[in-house]
C-alpha positions in Angstrom: -51.2 46.2 -2.7 -49.5 47.9 -0.2 -48.6 44.9 1.8 -45.7 44.5 -0.3 -44.2 47.9 1.0 -45.1 47.1 4.4 -43.4 43.1 4.1 -39.9 45.2 2.5 -39.4 47.8 5.0 -39.8 45.2 7.4 -37.2 42.3 6.0 -35.1 46.1 5.2 -34.7 47.1 9.1 -34.5 43.5 10.2 -31.6 43.0 7.5 -30.2 46.4 8.8 -30.6 45.3 12.7 -28.8 41.9 11.2 -25.7 43.7 10.0 -25.7 45.7 13.0 -25.6 42.6 15.4 -22.9 41.6 13.2 -22.5 37.6 13.3 -26.1 36.7 12.2 -25.8 34.1 9.6 -30.3 33.8 9.0 -33.2 35.0 10.6 -35.4 32.3 11.4 -38.8 34.3 12.2 -39.9 37.5 12.2 -42.9 38.1 14.8 -45.4 41.2 14.6 -48.2 43.0 15.9 -50.7 44.2 13.3 -53.7 46.0 15.1 -57.4 45.7 13.7 -57.6 49.2 12.0 -54.1 48.8 10.2 -55.5 48.0 6.8 -53.2 45.1 7.0 -54.7 42.0 5.3 -52.4 39.1 7.1 -52.3 36.3 4.5 -51.2 38.9 1.5 -48.9 40.1 4.2 -47.4 36.6 4.2 -47.2 35.9 0.6 -45.7 39.4 0.1 -43.2 38.9 3.1 -41.8 35.5 1.5 -41.0 37.2 -1.8 -39.2 40.5 -0.3 -36.8 37.6 2.0 -35.5 36.3 -1.5 -32.1 36.1 -1.2 -31.6 37.9 2.0 -30.7 36.7 5.3 -33.9 36.4 5.9 -34.4 34.1 3.1 -37.0 31.2 4.6 -38.1 33.0 7.6 -40.9 32.7 9.1 -43.6 35.2 9.8 -46.0 34.9 12.7 -48.5 38.0 13.0 -50.5 38.8 16.1 -53.5 40.1 15.5 -54.3 43.3 17.9 -57.8 44.0 18.5 -59.1 47.6 18.5 -60.1 49.1 21.5 -61.1 53.1 22.4 -61.6 55.0 25.8 -64.2 58.0 26.0 -63.1 60.8 27.3 -66.7 61.8 29.0 -67.5 59.0 30.8 -63.9 57.0 30.9 -65.5 54.0 29.7 -63.6 51.8 27.6 -65.0 49.0 24.5 -63.7 46.9 21.4 -64.3 49.2 18.7 -64.8 46.1 16.1 -65.0 46.3 12.5 -66.7 48.9 11.0 -65.3 51.1 14.2 -67.5 51.9 16.1 -66.1 55.2 17.6 -69.3 56.6 19.8 -69.4 55.9 23.1 -71.9 52.9 24.0 -72.2 54.6 27.5 -73.4 58.1 26.4 -72.9 58.1 22.8 -70.0 60.9 22.7 -67.7 60.4 19.9 -64.3 59.6 21.3 -61.0 60.1 19.7 -58.7 58.3 21.8 -57.9 54.7 20.7 -56.2 52.5 22.9 -54.9 50.3 20.8 -55.5 48.4 17.3 -53.3 50.7 14.8 -50.5 49.0 15.4 -47.6 47.6 13.1 -44.8 46.9 14.9 -42.0 44.2 14.9 -41.4 42.5 18.4 -39.1 40.3 18.2 -36.9 38.3 15.4 -35.3 35.3 16.1 -32.0 34.3 14.3 -28.8 32.0 14.0 -25.3 33.2 14.9 -22.2 32.3 13.4 -21.3 29.7 16.0 -25.4 27.9 15.1 -26.6 29.0 18.1 -30.4 30.3 18.2 -31.4 33.5 19.9 -34.3 35.8 20.1 -33.8 39.6 19.8 -36.5 41.9 21.4 -38.0 44.5 20.8 -37.1 46.0 17.8 -38.3 49.2 19.2 -39.5 50.9 15.8 -42.6 50.6 13.9 -43.2 49.8 10.0 
């Protein structure tokens, strides 16, 4: 189950950012963009995230996953289409195979909501590193 390694990487990155911020007492939520072609099962990732957060500043944090549909563009005719699952990687207009995916492979932390030492909540956007 690679969702556990993904969850642990997310927790590590958020913990590191929280430590660098200095005054973070708790992380309340983490928002991820998860592409249709990323090969991630959202329910499994949520389960693993909860386990990976135990004993960290993220313990009890909510994981919010936002689905990013896969889209492609044809280099020959410039048509764009929804790739879907299973992926349709040939242009529906001219039938040429494409190598240009516009979206759908994302696995990115896009925001983290934290509480600081004064009890205030704030959101940090974006964390630019991908998992």
